[in-house]
All heavy atoms as TSV, in Angstrom:
chain	resi	resn	atom	element	x	y	z
A	1	MET	N	N	74.518	153.803	-57.444
A	1	MET	CA	C	73.875	153.677	-58.735
A	1	MET	C	C	74.345	154.806	-59.649
A	1	MET	O	O	74.449	155.953	-59.234
A	1	MET	CB	C	72.348	153.744	-58.545
A	1	MET	CG	C	71.580	153.744	-59.855
A	1	MET	SD	S	69.818	153.934	-59.611
A	1	MET	CE	C	69.284	152.287	-59.984
A	2	THR	N	N	74.584	154.478	-60.861
A	2	THR	CA	C	74.997	155.489	-61.830
A	2	THR	C	C	73.769	156.162	-62.423
A	2	THR	O	O	72.643	155.803	-62.114
A	2	THR	CB	C	75.819	154.835	-62.968
A	2	THR	OG1	O	75.004	153.850	-63.614
A	2	THR	CG2	C	77.082	154.183	-62.422
A	3	THR	N	N	74.002	157.109	-63.284
A	3	THR	CA	C	72.875	157.782	-63.907
A	3	THR	C	C	72.253	156.883	-64.966
A	3	THR	O	O	72.916	156.045	-65.567
A	3	THR	CB	C	73.314	159.109	-64.549
A	3	THR	OG1	O	74.318	158.841	-65.523
A	3	THR	CG2	C	73.831	160.075	-63.507
A	4	LEU	N	N	70.966	157.076	-65.167
A	4	LEU	CA	C	70.205	156.297	-66.112
A	4	LEU	C	C	69.669	157.185	-67.220
A	4	LEU	O	O	69.340	158.345	-66.963
A	4	LEU	CB	C	69.008	155.614	-65.421
A	4	LEU	CG	C	69.271	154.787	-64.193
A	4	LEU	CD1	C	67.957	154.393	-63.542
A	4	LEU	CD2	C	70.066	153.558	-64.566
A	5	LYS	N	N	69.516	156.625	-68.390
A	5	LYS	CA	C	68.848	157.336	-69.477
A	5	LYS	C	C	67.356	157.031	-69.385
A	5	LYS	O	O	66.939	156.095	-68.690
A	5	LYS	CB	C	69.427	156.928	-70.810
A	5	LYS	CG	C	70.860	157.382	-70.968
A	5	LYS	CD	C	71.422	157.045	-72.305
A	5	LYS	CE	C	72.872	157.512	-72.368
A	5	LYS	NZ	N	73.520	157.114	-73.577
A	6	ILE	N	N	66.557	157.782	-70.088
A	6	ILE	CA	C	65.108	157.674	-69.964
A	6	ILE	C	C	64.579	156.285	-70.299
A	6	ILE	O	O	63.671	155.786	-69.646
A	6	ILE	CB	C	64.393	158.784	-70.774
A	6	ILE	CG1	C	62.929	158.901	-70.365
A	6	ILE	CG2	C	64.572	158.560	-72.266
A	6	ILE	CD1	C	62.238	160.145	-70.895
A	7	GLY	N	N	65.156	155.625	-71.287
A	7	GLY	CA	C	64.701	154.276	-71.636
A	7	GLY	C	C	64.943	153.261	-70.543
A	7	GLY	O	O	64.100	152.414	-70.270
A	8	THR	N	N	66.080	153.388	-69.890
A	8	THR	CA	C	66.405	152.492	-68.778
A	8	THR	C	C	65.497	152.771	-67.596
A	8	THR	O	O	64.998	151.842	-66.951
A	8	THR	CB	C	67.883	152.655	-68.370
A	8	THR	OG1	O	68.699	152.463	-69.525
A	8	THR	CG2	C	68.270	151.665	-67.294
A	9	LEU	N	N	65.249	154.043	-67.308
A	9	LEU	CA	C	64.327	154.415	-66.239
A	9	LEU	C	C	62.954	153.839	-66.515
A	9	LEU	O	O	62.301	153.298	-65.613
A	9	LEU	CB	C	64.251	155.933	-66.086
A	9	LEU	CG	C	63.279	156.462	-65.035
A	9	LEU	CD1	C	63.739	156.068	-63.629
A	9	LEU	CD2	C	63.140	157.964	-65.150
A	10	ALA	N	N	62.498	153.941	-67.752
A	10	ALA	CA	C	61.189	153.408	-68.121
A	10	ALA	C	C	61.114	151.904	-67.864
A	10	ALA	O	O	60.142	151.421	-67.281
A	10	ALA	CB	C	60.892	153.730	-69.581
A	11	LYS	N	N	62.146	151.178	-68.266
A	11	LYS	CA	C	62.163	149.723	-68.064
A	11	LYS	C	C	62.178	149.361	-66.585
A	11	LYS	O	O	61.477	148.453	-66.152
A	11	LYS	CB	C	63.372	149.103	-68.748
A	11	LYS	CG	C	63.244	149.034	-70.253
A	11	LYS	CD	C	64.488	148.445	-70.884
A	11	LYS	CE	C	64.401	148.548	-72.406
A	11	LYS	NZ	N	65.635	148.107	-73.052
A	12	GLU	N	N	62.993	150.071	-65.799
A	12	GLU	CA	C	63.119	149.751	-64.376
A	12	GLU	C	C	61.851	150.053	-63.591
A	12	GLU	O	O	61.620	149.462	-62.545
A	12	GLU	CB	C	64.309	150.497	-63.763
A	12	GLU	CG	C	65.628	149.920	-64.173
A	12	GLU	CD	C	66.759	150.328	-63.258
A	12	GLU	OE1	O	66.498	150.791	-62.137
A	12	GLU	OE2	O	67.911	150.183	-63.690
A	13	THR	N	N	61.044	150.983	-64.068
A	13	THR	CA	C	59.849	151.393	-63.314
A	13	THR	C	C	58.540	150.925	-63.952
A	13	THR	O	O	57.477	151.165	-63.399
A	13	THR	CB	C	59.802	152.922	-63.159
A	13	THR	OG1	O	59.779	153.520	-64.458
A	13	THR	CG2	C	60.992	153.429	-62.348
A	14	GLY	N	N	58.627	150.283	-65.106
A	14	GLY	CA	C	57.415	149.838	-65.776
A	14	GLY	C	C	56.569	150.982	-66.317
A	14	GLY	O	O	55.349	150.906	-66.351
A	15	THR	N	N	57.250	152.039	-66.728
A	15	THR	CA	C	56.588	153.236	-67.231
A	15	THR	C	C	57.078	153.502	-68.651
A	15	THR	O	O	58.172	153.112	-69.006
A	15	THR	CB	C	56.959	154.442	-66.343
A	15	THR	OG1	O	56.773	154.083	-64.971
A	15	THR	CG2	C	56.107	155.654	-66.632
A	16	SER	N	N	56.270	154.190	-69.440
A	16	SER	CA	C	56.718	154.521	-70.795
A	16	SER	C	C	57.482	155.849	-70.803
A	16	SER	O	O	57.304	156.678	-69.908
A	16	SER	CB	C	55.510	154.625	-71.739
A	16	SER	OG	O	54.734	155.754	-71.418
A	17	THR	N	N	58.302	156.020	-71.815
A	17	THR	CA	C	59.064	157.264	-71.901
A	17	THR	C	C	58.158	158.484	-72.101
A	17	THR	O	O	58.421	159.536	-71.497
A	17	THR	CB	C	60.152	157.200	-72.992
A	17	THR	OG1	O	59.573	156.877	-74.236
A	17	THR	CG2	C	61.205	156.175	-72.631
A	18	PRO	N	N	57.074	158.408	-72.898
A	18	PRO	CA	C	56.189	159.585	-72.985
A	18	PRO	C	C	55.555	159.934	-71.638
A	18	PRO	O	O	55.361	161.111	-71.325
A	18	PRO	CB	C	55.123	159.164	-74.006
A	18	PRO	CG	C	55.769	158.116	-74.835
A	18	PRO	CD	C	56.689	157.392	-73.887
A	19	THR	N	N	55.255	158.911	-70.832
A	19	THR	CA	C	54.680	159.174	-69.502
A	19	THR	C	C	55.693	159.878	-68.622
A	19	THR	O	O	55.333	160.820	-67.888
A	19	THR	CB	C	54.214	157.849	-68.854
A	19	THR	OG1	O	53.208	157.264	-69.685
A	19	THR	CG2	C	53.648	158.087	-67.477
A	20	ILE	N	N	56.943	159.479	-68.687
A	20	ILE	CA	C	57.977	160.135	-67.887
A	20	ILE	C	C	58.086	161.602	-68.309
A	20	ILE	O	O	58.130	162.494	-67.455
A	20	ILE	CB	C	59.338	159.414	-68.047
A	20	ILE	CG1	C	59.252	158.010	-67.440
A	20	ILE	CG2	C	60.470	160.227	-67.405
A	20	ILE	CD1	C	60.442	157.116	-67.745
A	21	ARG	N	N	58.116	161.846	-69.600
A	21	ARG	CA	C	58.183	163.245	-70.081
A	21	ARG	C	C	56.961	164.039	-69.620
A	21	ARG	O	O	57.071	165.206	-69.251
A	21	ARG	CB	C	58.286	163.263	-71.608
A	21	ARG	CG	C	59.610	162.790	-72.119
A	21	ARG	CD	C	59.715	162.980	-73.630
A	21	ARG	NE	N	60.751	162.145	-74.177
A	21	ARG	CZ	C	60.547	161.031	-74.876
A	21	ARG	NH1	N	59.327	160.640	-75.157
A	21	ARG	NH2	N	61.557	160.332	-75.314
A	22	TYR	N	N	55.798	163.407	-69.653
A	22	TYR	CA	C	54.567	164.079	-69.215
A	22	TYR	C	C	54.644	164.418	-67.731
A	22	TYR	O	O	54.342	165.553	-67.334
A	22	TYR	CB	C	53.353	163.189	-69.491
A	22	TYR	CG	C	52.077	163.741	-68.894
A	22	TYR	CD1	C	51.487	164.899	-69.399
A	22	TYR	CD2	C	51.463	163.112	-67.818
A	22	TYR	CE1	C	50.337	165.410	-68.841
A	22	TYR	CE2	C	50.305	163.608	-67.267
A	22	TYR	CZ	C	49.750	164.760	-67.776
A	22	TYR	OH	O	48.600	165.264	-67.214
A	23	TYR	N	N	55.068	163.471	-66.909
A	23	TYR	CA	C	55.182	163.726	-65.469
A	23	TYR	C	C	56.167	164.855	-65.192
A	23	TYR	O	O	55.962	165.655	-64.277
A	23	TYR	CB	C	55.587	162.471	-64.706
A	23	TYR	CG	C	54.507	161.418	-64.609
A	23	TYR	CD1	C	54.828	160.101	-64.311
A	23	TYR	CD2	C	53.159	161.717	-64.809
A	23	TYR	CE1	C	53.845	159.120	-64.217
A	23	TYR	CE2	C	52.180	160.746	-64.707
A	23	TYR	CZ	C	52.524	159.453	-64.415
A	23	TYR	OH	O	51.564	158.484	-64.309
A	24	GLU	N	N	57.226	164.939	-65.970
A	24	GLU	CA	C	58.164	166.052	-65.833
A	24	GLU	C	C	57.492	167.366	-66.225
A	24	GLU	O	O	57.664	168.376	-65.542
A	24	GLU	CB	C	59.400	165.836	-66.708
A	24	GLU	CG	C	60.368	164.829	-66.178
A	24	GLU	CD	C	61.599	164.713	-67.068
A	24	GLU	OE1	O	61.952	165.690	-67.756
A	24	GLU	OE2	O	62.210	163.631	-67.057
A	25	SER	N	N	56.735	167.353	-67.308
A	25	SER	CA	C	56.118	168.594	-67.801
A	25	SER	C	C	55.089	169.170	-66.840
A	25	SER	O	O	54.886	170.375	-66.799
A	25	SER	CB	C	55.492	168.374	-69.178
A	25	SER	OG	O	54.293	167.611	-69.083
A	26	ILE	N	N	54.423	168.305	-66.046
A	26	ILE	CA	C	53.424	168.801	-65.098
A	26	ILE	C	C	54.002	168.969	-63.698
A	26	ILE	O	O	53.288	169.301	-62.762
A	26	ILE	CB	C	52.173	167.904	-65.072
A	26	ILE	CG1	C	52.497	166.497	-64.573
A	26	ILE	CG2	C	51.486	167.896	-66.438
A	26	ILE	CD1	C	51.259	165.640	-64.302
A	27	GLY	N	N	55.296	168.696	-63.541
A	27	GLY	CA	C	55.968	168.905	-62.265
A	27	GLY	C	C	55.801	167.786	-61.268
A	27	GLY	O	O	56.195	167.937	-60.109
A	28	LEU	N	N	55.250	166.655	-61.675
A	28	LEU	CA	C	55.099	165.525	-60.757
A	28	LEU	C	C	56.441	164.835	-60.536
A	28	LEU	O	O	56.722	164.344	-59.456
A	28	LEU	CB	C	54.081	164.535	-61.335
A	28	LEU	CG	C	53.439	163.553	-60.379
A	28	LEU	CD1	C	52.772	164.256	-59.213
A	28	LEU	CD2	C	52.414	162.700	-61.114
A	29	LEU	N	N	57.256	164.846	-61.547
A	29	LEU	CA	C	58.624	164.322	-61.475
A	29	LEU	C	C	59.546	165.507	-61.744
A	29	LEU	O	O	59.314	166.272	-62.689
A	29	LEU	CB	C	58.818	163.236	-62.546
A	29	LEU	CG	C	60.094	162.423	-62.531
A	29	LEU	CD1	C	60.172	161.578	-61.258
A	29	LEU	CD2	C	60.148	161.517	-63.742
A	30	PRO	N	N	60.572	165.713	-60.909
A	30	PRO	CA	C	61.475	166.844	-61.158
A	30	PRO	C	C	62.112	166.756	-62.546
A	30	PRO	O	O	62.346	165.660	-63.057
A	30	PRO	CB	C	62.540	166.702	-60.077
A	30	PRO	CG	C	61.982	165.786	-59.065
A	30	PRO	CD	C	60.979	164.913	-59.754
A	31	ALA	N	N	62.386	167.899	-63.121
A	31	ALA	CA	C	63.031	167.931	-64.435
A	31	ALA	C	C	64.372	167.216	-64.366
A	31	ALA	O	O	65.131	167.386	-63.406
A	31	ALA	CB	C	63.226	169.363	-64.887
A	32	ALA	N	N	64.629	166.409	-65.358
A	32	ALA	CA	C	65.869	165.636	-65.395
A	32	ALA	C	C	67.054	166.547	-65.688
A	32	ALA	O	O	66.917	167.575	-66.354
A	32	ALA	CB	C	65.778	164.567	-66.476
A	33	THR	N	N	68.202	166.130	-65.161
A	33	THR	CA	C	69.423	166.810	-65.563
A	33	THR	C	C	69.725	166.383	-67.003
A	33	THR	O	O	69.251	165.341	-67.463
A	33	THR	CB	C	70.607	166.463	-64.642
A	33	THR	OG1	O	70.769	165.050	-64.606
A	33	THR	CG2	C	70.360	166.965	-63.235
A	34	ARG	N	N	70.483	167.198	-67.696
A	34	ARG	CA	C	70.764	166.910	-69.098
A	34	ARG	C	C	72.259	166.790	-69.331
A	34	ARG	O	O	73.051	167.520	-68.745
A	34	ARG	CB	C	70.217	168.035	-69.988
A	34	ARG	CG	C	68.740	168.282	-69.861
A	34	ARG	CD	C	68.000	167.518	-70.881
A	34	ARG	NE	N	66.569	167.818	-70.823
A	34	ARG	CZ	C	65.765	167.605	-71.809
A	34	ARG	NH1	N	66.219	167.146	-72.941
A	34	ARG	NH2	N	64.491	167.851	-71.701
A	35	GLN	N	N	72.627	165.871	-70.210
A	35	GLN	CA	C	74.011	165.761	-70.649
A	35	GLN	C	C	74.255	166.841	-71.670
A	35	GLN	O	O	73.325	167.520	-72.120
A	35	GLN	CB	C	74.247	164.383	-71.280
A	35	GLN	CG	C	74.151	163.244	-70.311
A	35	GLN	CD	C	74.359	161.907	-70.983
A	35	GLN	OE1	O	74.129	161.747	-72.182
A	35	GLN	NE2	N	74.827	160.923	-70.217
A	36	GLU	N	N	75.493	167.014	-72.067
A	36	GLU	CA	C	75.842	168.053	-73.046
A	36	GLU	C	C	75.029	167.916	-74.334
A	36	GLU	O	O	74.651	168.896	-74.934
A	36	GLU	CB	C	77.329	168.010	-73.353
A	36	GLU	CG	C	78.170	168.617	-72.270
A	36	GLU	CD	C	79.632	168.703	-72.671
A	36	GLU	OE1	O	79.913	168.876	-73.871
A	36	GLU	OE2	O	80.480	168.612	-71.779
A	37	GLY	N	N	74.749	166.693	-74.750
A	37	GLY	CA	C	73.991	166.455	-75.972
A	37	GLY	C	C	72.491	166.633	-75.794
A	37	GLY	O	O	71.722	166.481	-76.728
A	38	GLY	N	N	72.053	166.946	-74.577
A	38	GLY	CA	C	70.638	167.169	-74.304
A	38	GLY	C	C	69.893	165.959	-73.799
A	38	GLY	O	O	68.702	166.038	-73.507
A	39	GLN	N	N	70.570	164.794	-73.688
A	39	GLN	CA	C	69.893	163.596	-73.196
A	39	GLN	C	C	69.586	163.732	-71.708
A	39	GLN	O	O	70.431	164.184	-70.935
A	39	GLN	CB	C	70.756	162.356	-73.416
A	39	GLN	CG	C	70.807	161.886	-74.831
A	39	GLN	CD	C	71.543	160.560	-74.944
A	39	GLN	OE1	O	72.585	160.368	-74.315
A	39	GLN	NE2	N	70.998	159.673	-75.751
A	40	ARG	N	N	68.385	163.307	-71.351
A	40	ARG	CA	C	67.995	163.308	-69.947
A	40	ARG	C	C	68.755	162.223	-69.197
A	40	ARG	O	O	68.961	161.130	-69.722
A	40	ARG	CB	C	66.494	163.034	-69.819
A	40	ARG	CG	C	65.591	164.093	-70.328
A	40	ARG	CD	C	64.161	163.573	-70.302
A	40	ARG	NE	N	63.181	164.626	-70.467
A	40	ARG	CZ	C	62.687	164.990	-71.641
A	40	ARG	NH1	N	63.073	164.390	-72.752
A	40	ARG	NH2	N	61.788	165.962	-71.712
A	41	THR	N	N	69.107	162.514	-67.943
A	41	THR	CA	C	69.701	161.507	-67.067
A	41	THR	C	C	68.969	161.508	-65.738
A	41	THR	O	O	68.501	162.553	-65.271
A	41	THR	CB	C	71.216	161.745	-66.841
A	41	THR	OG1	O	71.412	163.029	-66.252
A	41	THR	CG2	C	71.992	161.629	-68.130
A	42	TYR	N	N	68.887	160.339	-65.136
A	42	TYR	CA	C	68.148	160.148	-63.896
A	42	TYR	C	C	68.996	159.392	-62.903
A	42	TYR	O	O	69.966	158.741	-63.265
A	42	TYR	CB	C	66.859	159.356	-64.195
A	42	TYR	CG	C	65.965	160.031	-65.198
A	42	TYR	CD1	C	66.109	159.793	-66.552
A	42	TYR	CD2	C	65.014	160.943	-64.782
A	42	TYR	CE1	C	65.308	160.420	-67.484
A	42	TYR	CE2	C	64.208	161.594	-65.710
A	42	TYR	CZ	C	64.352	161.319	-67.060
A	42	TYR	OH	O	63.563	161.961	-67.972
A	43	ASP	N	N	68.593	159.457	-61.621
A	43	ASP	CA	C	69.336	158.745	-60.579
A	43	ASP	C	C	68.391	157.912	-59.729
A	43	ASP	O	O	67.201	157.771	-60.053
A	43	ASP	CB	C	70.143	159.726	-59.720
A	43	ASP	CG	C	69.286	160.760	-58.995
A	43	ASP	OD1	O	68.066	160.556	-58.847
A	43	ASP	OD2	O	69.844	161.771	-58.552
A	44	ALA	N	N	68.905	157.358	-58.652
A	44	ALA	CA	C	68.130	156.465	-57.790
A	44	ALA	C	C	66.911	157.168	-57.190
A	44	ALA	O	O	65.855	156.542	-57.016
A	44	ALA	CB	C	69.014	155.900	-56.689
A	45	ASP	N	N	67.029	158.442	-56.856
A	45	ASP	CA	C	65.878	159.181	-56.321
A	45	ASP	C	C	64.751	159.246	-57.335
A	45	ASP	O	O	63.574	159.137	-56.987
A	45	ASP	CB	C	66.287	160.594	-55.897
A	45	ASP	CG	C	67.154	160.617	-54.661
A	45	ASP	OD1	O	67.095	159.651	-53.858
A	45	ASP	OD2	O	67.898	161.607	-54.483
A	46	ASP	N	N	65.107	159.437	-58.594
A	46	ASP	CA	C	64.093	159.468	-59.647
A	46	ASP	C	C	63.410	158.113	-59.807
A	46	ASP	O	O	62.209	158.041	-60.023
A	46	ASP	CB	C	64.727	159.901	-60.976
A	46	ASP	CG	C	65.280	161.320	-60.922
A	46	ASP	OD1	O	64.569	162.220	-60.440
A	46	ASP	OD2	O	66.418	161.516	-61.369
A	47	VAL	N	N	64.186	157.037	-59.680
A	47	VAL	CA	C	63.606	155.690	-59.763
A	47	VAL	C	C	62.596	155.501	-58.644
A	47	VAL	O	O	61.464	155.047	-58.874
A	47	VAL	CB	C	64.706	154.596	-59.692
A	47	VAL	CG1	C	64.103	153.213	-59.573
A	47	VAL	CG2	C	65.621	154.689	-60.884
A	48	ARG	N	N	62.960	155.882	-57.428
A	48	ARG	CA	C	62.054	155.721	-56.285
A	48	ARG	C	C	60.792	156.567	-56.456
A	48	ARG	O	O	59.675	156.088	-56.222
A	48	ARG	CB	C	62.768	156.101	-54.982
A	48	ARG	CG	C	63.709	155.030	-54.475
A	48	ARG	CD	C	64.231	155.336	-53.081
A	48	ARG	NE	N	65.152	156.467	-53.068
A	48	ARG	CZ	C	66.447	156.363	-53.293
A	48	ARG	NH1	N	66.991	155.205	-53.562
A	48	ARG	NH2	N	67.226	157.432	-53.260
A	49	ARG	N	N	60.957	157.817	-56.859
A	49	ARG	CA	C	59.802	158.698	-56.990
A	49	ARG	C	C	58.871	158.202	-58.113
A	49	ARG	O	O	57.659	158.176	-57.940
A	49	ARG	CB	C	60.231	160.137	-57.255
A	49	ARG	CG	C	59.062	161.102	-57.301
A	49	ARG	CD	C	59.547	162.530	-57.320
A	49	ARG	NE	N	58.440	163.455	-57.359
A	49	ARG	CZ	C	57.926	164.073	-56.312
A	49	ARG	NH1	N	58.437	163.877	-55.119
A	49	ARG	NH2	N	56.913	164.912	-56.441
A	50	LEU	N	N	59.430	157.822	-59.234
A	50	LEU	CA	C	58.609	157.355	-60.339
A	50	LEU	C	C	57.911	156.040	-59.996
A	50	LEU	O	O	56.757	155.834	-60.370
A	50	LEU	CB	C	59.446	157.220	-61.606
A	50	LEU	CG	C	58.675	156.899	-62.883
A	50	LEU	CD1	C	57.571	157.915	-63.143
A	50	LEU	CD2	C	59.615	156.847	-64.057
A	51	THR	N	N	58.584	155.161	-59.282
A	51	THR	CA	C	57.951	153.927	-58.837
A	51	THR	C	C	56.776	154.227	-57.917
A	51	THR	O	O	55.695	153.633	-58.046
A	51	THR	CB	C	58.974	153.015	-58.122
A	51	THR	OG1	O	60.022	152.694	-59.040
A	51	THR	CG2	C	58.337	151.731	-57.610
A	52	PHE	N	N	56.947	155.184	-57.018
A	52	PHE	CA	C	55.870	155.610	-56.121
A	52	PHE	C	C	54.691	156.155	-56.930
A	52	PHE	O	O	53.542	155.774	-56.704
A	52	PHE	CB	C	56.406	156.674	-55.147
A	52	PHE	CG	C	55.342	157.281	-54.283
A	52	PHE	CD1	C	54.870	156.607	-53.176
A	52	PHE	CD2	C	54.826	158.538	-54.582
A	52	PHE	CE1	C	53.892	157.173	-52.377
A	52	PHE	CE2	C	53.837	159.101	-53.787
A	52	PHE	CZ	C	53.371	158.422	-52.670
A	53	ILE	N	N	54.987	157.023	-57.891
A	53	ILE	CA	C	53.940	157.615	-58.731
A	53	ILE	C	C	53.192	156.520	-59.493
A	53	ILE	O	O	51.959	156.490	-59.518
A	53	ILE	CB	C	54.541	158.641	-59.703
A	53	ILE	CG1	C	55.075	159.855	-58.943
A	53	ILE	CG2	C	53.511	159.073	-60.750
A	53	ILE	CD1	C	55.960	160.771	-59.775
A	54	ARG	N	N	53.933	155.612	-60.106
A	54	ARG	CA	C	53.309	154.541	-60.887
A	54	ARG	C	C	52.420	153.666	-60.022
A	54	ARG	O	O	51.297	153.318	-60.397
A	54	ARG	CB	C	54.358	153.684	-61.575
A	54	ARG	CG	C	53.739	152.662	-62.536
A	54	ARG	CD	C	54.757	151.684	-63.073
A	54	ARG	NE	N	55.524	150.993	-62.055
A	54	ARG	CZ	C	55.070	149.989	-61.295
A	54	ARG	NH1	N	53.843	149.564	-61.439
A	54	ARG	NH2	N	55.853	149.419	-60.410
A	55	ARG	N	N	52.865	153.337	-58.826
A	55	ARG	CA	C	52.052	152.500	-57.934
A	55	ARG	C	C	50.795	153.233	-57.506
A	55	ARG	O	O	49.716	152.629	-57.429
A	55	ARG	CB	C	52.873	152.071	-56.720
A	55	ARG	CG	C	53.904	151.021	-57.076
A	55	ARG	CD	C	54.674	150.578	-55.876
A	55	ARG	NE	N	55.637	149.547	-56.274
A	55	ARG	CZ	C	56.696	149.235	-55.550
A	55	ARG	NH1	N	56.938	149.842	-54.410
A	55	ARG	NH2	N	57.514	148.303	-55.978
A	56	CYS	N	N	50.913	154.508	-57.207
A	56	CYS	CA	C	49.723	155.295	-56.859
A	56	CYS	C	C	48.719	155.293	-58.015
A	56	CYS	O	O	47.518	155.104	-57.797
A	56	CYS	CB	C	50.099	156.730	-56.517
A	56	CYS	SG	S	50.950	156.942	-54.948
A	57	ARG	N	N	49.216	155.494	-59.224
A	57	ARG	CA	C	48.342	155.498	-60.401
A	57	ARG	C	C	47.722	154.109	-60.607
A	57	ARG	O	O	46.542	154.019	-60.965
A	57	ARG	CB	C	49.112	155.933	-61.647
A	57	ARG	CG	C	49.628	157.350	-61.575
A	57	ARG	CD	C	48.535	158.400	-61.604
A	57	ARG	NE	N	47.984	158.438	-62.954
A	57	ARG	CZ	C	46.760	158.810	-63.243
A	57	ARG	NH1	N	45.935	159.208	-62.306
A	57	ARG	NH2	N	46.339	158.798	-64.493
A	58	ASP	N	N	48.475	153.039	-60.350
A	58	ASP	CA	C	47.935	151.687	-60.463
A	58	ASP	C	C	46.789	151.449	-59.491
A	58	ASP	O	O	45.867	150.679	-59.779
A	58	ASP	CB	C	49.022	150.629	-60.225
A	58	ASP	CG	C	50.018	150.519	-61.367
A	58	ASP	OD1	O	49.758	151.067	-62.457
A	58	ASP	OD2	O	51.078	149.871	-61.157
A	59	PHE	N	N	46.850	152.111	-58.339
A	59	PHE	CA	C	45.772	152.001	-57.348
A	59	PHE	C	C	44.591	152.917	-57.656
A	59	PHE	O	O	43.608	152.930	-56.928
A	59	PHE	CB	C	46.290	152.301	-55.942
A	59	PHE	CG	C	47.048	151.153	-55.319
A	59	PHE	CD1	C	48.372	151.306	-54.968
A	59	PHE	CD2	C	46.433	149.942	-55.084
A	59	PHE	CE1	C	49.085	150.254	-54.389
A	59	PHE	CE2	C	47.129	148.880	-54.510
A	59	PHE	CZ	C	48.460	149.041	-54.159
A	60	GLY	N	N	44.705	153.697	-58.730
A	60	GLY	CA	C	43.586	154.514	-59.161
A	60	GLY	C	C	43.586	155.954	-58.666
A	60	GLY	O	O	42.602	156.665	-58.859
A	61	PHE	N	N	44.672	156.388	-58.048
A	61	PHE	CA	C	44.741	157.772	-57.590
A	61	PHE	C	C	44.862	158.717	-58.781
A	61	PHE	O	O	45.530	158.404	-59.762
A	61	PHE	CB	C	45.950	157.976	-56.663
A	61	PHE	CG	C	45.788	157.340	-55.314
A	61	PHE	CD1	C	46.403	156.119	-55.035
A	61	PHE	CD2	C	45.043	157.949	-54.312
A	61	PHE	CE1	C	46.263	155.513	-53.808
A	61	PHE	CE2	C	44.915	157.363	-53.067
A	61	PHE	CZ	C	45.522	156.135	-52.812
A	62	SER	N	N	44.215	159.867	-58.672
A	62	SER	CA	C	44.324	160.878	-59.718
A	62	SER	C	C	45.679	161.559	-59.634
A	62	SER	O	O	46.396	161.433	-58.638
A	62	SER	CB	C	43.225	161.935	-59.546
A	62	SER	OG	O	43.477	162.721	-58.392
A	63	ILE	N	N	46.007	162.310	-60.673
A	63	ILE	CA	C	47.275	163.055	-60.683
A	63	ILE	C	C	47.341	164.007	-59.486
A	63	ILE	O	O	48.370	164.094	-58.805
A	63	ILE	CB	C	47.449	163.834	-61.998
A	63	ILE	CG1	C	47.581	162.880	-63.183
A	63	ILE	CG2	C	48.618	164.800	-61.936
A	63	ILE	CD1	C	48.869	162.103	-63.228
A	64	ASP	N	N	46.243	164.706	-59.191
A	64	ASP	CA	C	46.236	165.642	-58.068
A	64	ASP	C	C	46.424	164.906	-56.741
A	64	ASP	O	O	47.118	165.400	-55.850
A	64	ASP	CB	C	44.941	166.445	-58.049
A	64	ASP	CG	C	44.883	167.462	-59.163
A	64	ASP	OD1	O	45.951	167.930	-59.617
A	64	ASP	OD2	O	43.765	167.821	-59.583
A	65	GLN	N	N	45.818	163.743	-56.606
A	65	GLN	CA	C	45.991	162.957	-55.384
A	65	GLN	C	C	47.440	162.462	-55.258
A	65	GLN	O	O	47.999	162.487	-54.163
A	65	GLN	CB	C	45.022	161.777	-55.366
A	65	GLN	CG	C	43.577	162.189	-55.185
A	65	GLN	CD	C	42.616	161.034	-55.402
A	65	GLN	OE1	O	42.834	160.170	-56.267
A	65	GLN	NE2	N	41.534	161.024	-54.631
A	66	VAL	N	N	48.024	162.045	-56.349
A	66	VAL	CA	C	49.420	161.585	-56.338
A	66	VAL	C	C	50.336	162.750	-55.949
A	66	VAL	O	O	51.260	162.599	-55.158
A	66	VAL	CB	C	49.841	160.985	-57.692
A	66	VAL	CG1	C	51.332	160.666	-57.721
A	66	VAL	CG2	C	49.021	159.750	-58.016
A	67	ARG	N	N	50.045	163.919	-56.516
A	67	ARG	CA	C	50.850	165.106	-56.183
A	67	ARG	C	C	50.810	165.381	-54.677
A	67	ARG	O	O	51.819	165.646	-54.038
A	67	ARG	CB	C	50.332	166.309	-56.970
A	67	ARG	CG	C	51.206	167.543	-56.860
A	67	ARG	CD	C	50.613	168.739	-57.604
A	67	ARG	NE	N	50.148	168.450	-58.927
A	67	ARG	CZ	C	50.910	168.422	-60.023
A	67	ARG	NH1	N	52.201	168.645	-59.930
A	67	ARG	NH2	N	50.384	168.184	-61.205
A	68	LEU	N	N	49.608	165.305	-54.093
A	68	LEU	CA	C	49.457	165.537	-52.664
A	68	LEU	C	C	50.193	164.489	-51.857
A	68	LEU	O	O	50.903	164.817	-50.900
A	68	LEU	CB	C	47.966	165.565	-52.292
A	68	LEU	CG	C	47.634	165.792	-50.838
A	68	LEU	CD1	C	48.148	167.160	-50.372
A	68	LEU	CD2	C	46.145	165.686	-50.614
A	69	LEU	N	N	50.045	163.230	-52.229
A	69	LEU	CA	C	50.750	162.159	-51.511
A	69	LEU	C	C	52.269	162.307	-51.625
A	69	LEU	O	O	52.986	162.087	-50.653
A	69	LEU	CB	C	50.323	160.799	-52.061
A	69	LEU	CG	C	48.926	160.336	-51.683
A	69	LEU	CD1	C	48.551	159.096	-52.494
A	69	LEU	CD2	C	48.829	160.062	-50.202
A	70	ALA	N	N	52.752	162.689	-52.778
A	70	ALA	CA	C	54.180	162.882	-52.965
A	70	ALA	C	C	54.703	164.034	-52.109
A	70	ALA	O	O	55.816	163.936	-51.564
A	70	ALA	CB	C	54.495	163.132	-54.439
A	71	GLU	N	N	53.912	165.061	-51.957
A	71	GLU	CA	C	54.323	166.182	-51.090
A	71	GLU	C	C	54.386	165.739	-49.634
A	71	GLU	O	O	55.265	166.180	-48.906
A	71	GLU	CB	C	53.350	167.340	-51.247
A	71	GLU	CG	C	53.461	168.065	-52.567
A	71	GLU	CD	C	52.383	169.107	-52.774
A	71	GLU	OE1	O	51.619	169.392	-51.812
A	71	GLU	OE2	O	52.295	169.640	-53.897
A	72	LEU	N	N	53.465	164.875	-49.222
A	72	LEU	CA	C	53.447	164.400	-47.841
A	72	LEU	C	C	54.616	163.441	-47.564
A	72	LEU	O	O	55.117	163.397	-46.462
A	72	LEU	CB	C	52.115	163.696	-47.535
A	72	LEU	CG	C	50.899	164.595	-47.544
A	72	LEU	CD1	C	49.632	163.737	-47.399
A	72	LEU	CD2	C	50.974	165.628	-46.435
A	73	ALA	N	N	54.985	162.685	-48.589
A	73	ALA	CA	C	56.076	161.734	-48.408
A	73	ALA	C	C	57.378	162.481	-48.414
A	73	ALA	O	O	58.311	162.269	-47.805
A	73	ALA	CB	C	56.063	160.701	-49.522
């Protein structure tokens, strides 16, 4: 898989771009690598982690609970 931009990541995971930025800001999602122009880029690991986070949130887990589950996984 090639690198993805934030909009593509959002579409593939059913998440909004502001939510992705928020998850990065609180450390739930690792900070994205940046291209020379400053655009965020993501990879397959980011897709998997964000999908996991979104599913946990869909089940009603709090951010702290998701953080704990992500650490265990």
